C-alpha positions as CSV (number, residue, x, y, z in Angstrom):
1,M,19.2,50.2,13.4
2,K,21.4,47.5,11.6
3,R,21.3,45.1,14.7
4,T,17.6,45.1,14.7
5,V,17.1,44.4,10.9
6,T,19.8,41.4,11.4
7,F,17.9,40.2,14.8
8,L,14.6,40.2,12.5
9,L,15.7,38.6,9.6
10,I,17.2,36.1,12.1
11,L,13.9,35.7,13.8
12,C,12.1,35.3,10.6
13,F,14.4,32.6,9.1
14,T,14.3,30.7,12.6
15,L,10.4,30.9,12.5
16,F,10.4,30.0,8.8
17,C,12.6,26.9,9.6
18,L,10.6,25.9,12.3
19,N,7.5,25.9,10.5
20,C,9.0,23.8,7.5
21,L,10.9,21.2,10.2
22,P,7.3,19.4,10.5
23,V,7.0,19.0,6.7
24,M,10.4,18.2,5.7
25,V,10.5,15.3,8.7
26,G,6.8,14.2,7.5
27,G,8.4,13.9,3.9
28,V,11.6,12.0,4.9
29,A,9.5,9.4,7.0
30,M,7.1,9.0,3.9
31,L,9.9,8.1,1.6
32,N,11.4,5.8,3.9
33,K,7.6,4.2,4.4
34,S,7.2,3.9,0.3
35,G,10.6,2.3,0.4
36,K,9.7,-0.3,2.9
37,T,6.3,-0.9,1.5
38,K,8.0,-1.7,-2.0
39,H,10.2,-4.2,-0.5
40,E,7.3,-5.2,1.8
41,Q,5.2,-5.9,-1.8
42,Q,8.1,-7.9,-3.3
43,E,8.4,-9.9,-0.5
44,F,4.7,-10.7,-0.6
45,L,4.4,-11.5,-4.4
46,S,7.2,-13.9,-3.8
47,N,5.2,-15.7,-1.0
48,F,2.1,-15.5,-3.0
49,Y,3.6,-17.2,-6.1
50,Q,5.3,-19.9,-4.0
51,I,2.0,-20.5,-2.2
52,N,0.3,-20.8,-5.3
53,L,2.7,-22.9,-6.7
54,E,2.2,-25.2,-3.6
55,R,-1.5,-25.3,-4.2
56,A,-1.2,-26.1,-7.8
57,K,0.9,-29.0,-6.9
58,S,-1.8,-30.6,-4.4
59,N,-4.5,-29.6,-6.9
60,L,-6.1,-27.0,-4.8
61,P,-7.7,-23.8,-6.2
62,L,-5.3,-20.8,-6.7
63,L,-5.6,-17.8,-4.7
64,D,-6.7,-15.0,-6.5
65,L,-3.7,-12.1,-6.7
66,C,-6.1,-9.3,-7.0
67,I,-7.8,-10.2,-4.0
68,A,-4.7,-11.4,-1.9
69,K,-3.3,-8.0,-2.8
70,Y,-6.2,-6.2,-1.2
71,Q,-6.0,-8.3,2.1
72,F,-2.2,-7.3,2.2
73,N,-2.8,-3.5,1.5
74,K,-6.1,-2.4,1.0
75,K,-4.6,0.8,-1.2
76,W,-2.3,-1.1,-3.3
77,G,-5.0,-3.9,-4.3
78,L,-7.2,-1.0,-5.3
79,K,-4.4,0.7,-7.3
80,S,-3.4,-2.7,-9.3
81,G,-5.0,-2.6,-13.0
82,G,-7.9,-4.6,-13.5
83,C,-8.4,-5.3,-9.9
84,K,-11.1,-2.8,-8.8
85,S,-14.2,-4.8,-9.9
86,K,-12.8,-7.8,-8.5
87,I,-12.2,-6.3,-5.1
88,Y,-15.7,-4.8,-5.0
89,A,-17.3,-8.2,-5.8
90,Y,-15.2,-9.9,-2.8
91,I,-16.2,-6.9,-0.7
92,R,-19.6,-7.6,-1.6
93,G,-19.5,-11.0,-0.7
94,K,-20.1,-11.9,-4.5
95,I,-16.5,-14.0,-5.0
96,D,-14.3,-15.7,-2.5
97,E,-10.4,-15.5,-2.2
98,F,-10.1,-17.8,-5.3
99,G,-12.2,-15.4,-7.4
100,Q,-15.0,-17.8,-7.7
101,E,-18.5,-16.9,-7.4
102,I,-19.9,-17.9,-4.3
103,E,-23.5,-18.6,-5.6
104,N,-22.2,-21.0,-8.0
105,R,-19.6,-23.1,-5.4
106,G,-20.4,-26.8,-4.7
107,K,-23.2,-27.0,-7.8
């Protein structure tokens, strides 16, 4: 009887662990991905500011940060504060990557 109970407990524990394994692996992968994404976002921002600095020196229009974030990572762009309305206008074709209205360009 004791052997049967021990066997059943080990079996239940094993099945429980096997069912949890994909969740644990997925959680670890998700943590690694978010860490990598934060590094990539910081690198993107550094490059973005450098590009805009060069554009300013050349008297070119500056790129819009909200739209650039959206082009880099859609979720990140939409999560950024104050960017949703500008991004939706960009998606609808109302503004360009500089944040300027397309209808008024060239007038």
